[in-house]
C-alpha positions in Angstrom: 16.5 17.1 -38.3 16.1 13.9 -36.7 13.0 11.9 -34.9 15.5 12.2 -31.6 15.9 16.3 -32.2 12.2 16.3 -32.9 11.5 14.8 -29.4 13.8 16.5 -27.6 12.7 19.7 -29.3 9.2 19.1 -28.1 10.1 18.4 -24.7 12.5 21.7 -24.1 9.4 23.7 -25.7 6.9 22.2 -23.0 9.6 22.6 -20.6 9.5 26.6 -21.3 5.9 26.6 -21.4 5.7 25.4 -17.8 8.6 27.4 -16.0 11.1 24.5 -16.3 8.9 22.9 -13.5 9.0 19.0 -12.9 7.1 17.2 -15.1 6.1 13.6 -16.4 6.8 12.3 -19.7 2.4 11.3 -20.0 1.9 15.0 -19.0 4.4 16.4 -22.1 2.9 13.6 -24.3 -1.1 14.7 -24.0 0.8 18.2 -24.5 2.0 18.4 -27.5 -0.5 16.0 -28.7 -2.7 18.6 -28.2 -0.6 20.8 -29.9 -0.4 18.4 -32.9 3.5 18.5 -32.6 3.8 14.4 -32.3 2.2 12.7 -36.2 1.1 9.4 -34.4 -2.2 8.9 -32.9 -2.8 9.7 -29.3 -4.2 6.7 -28.6 -3.1 4.5 -25.2 -0.6 1.9 -27.1 0.4 5.4 -29.2 1.1 7.0 -26.0 3.2 4.5 -24.2 5.6 4.1 -27.5 6.1 7.8 -27.8 6.5 8.5 -24.0 9.8 5.8 -24.6 11.2 7.2 -27.9 10.7 10.3 -26.3 12.7 9.4 -22.6 15.2 7.9 -25.1 16.0 10.6 -27.0 16.1 13.1 -23.9 18.6 10.6 -22.3 21.3 10.7 -25.7 21.0 14.6 -25.3 24.5 15.2 -23.7 26.3 19.1 -23.1 29.9 20.0 -21.4 30.2 22.8 -18.5 33.9 23.3 -17.6 35.3 20.5 -19.4 32.9 17.9 -17.8 30.4 16.2 -19.7 26.9 16.0 -18.3 23.4 14.7 -19.3 20.9 17.5 -20.1 17.8 16.0 -19.2 18.5 14.2 -16.0 16.1 13.2 -13.2 15.7 15.2 -10.4 13.7 14.1 -7.2 11.6 16.4 -5.9 
């Protein structure tokens, strides 16, 4: 499993534990750090690095529906 796939899996675990409610990256990173799902330290600079890495990983996740490709984790305004 690549780092990107690991970060995507962490995000999906976070989402499922929080009933797929809209969330912000810092909340997901803090949750994952508390559960020891991330290797990097949870220091403030480390958190920003992890946020960028997770955001990039989530942008790369695509699926297809009725022949149309779409981004799985596309942001939604609430």
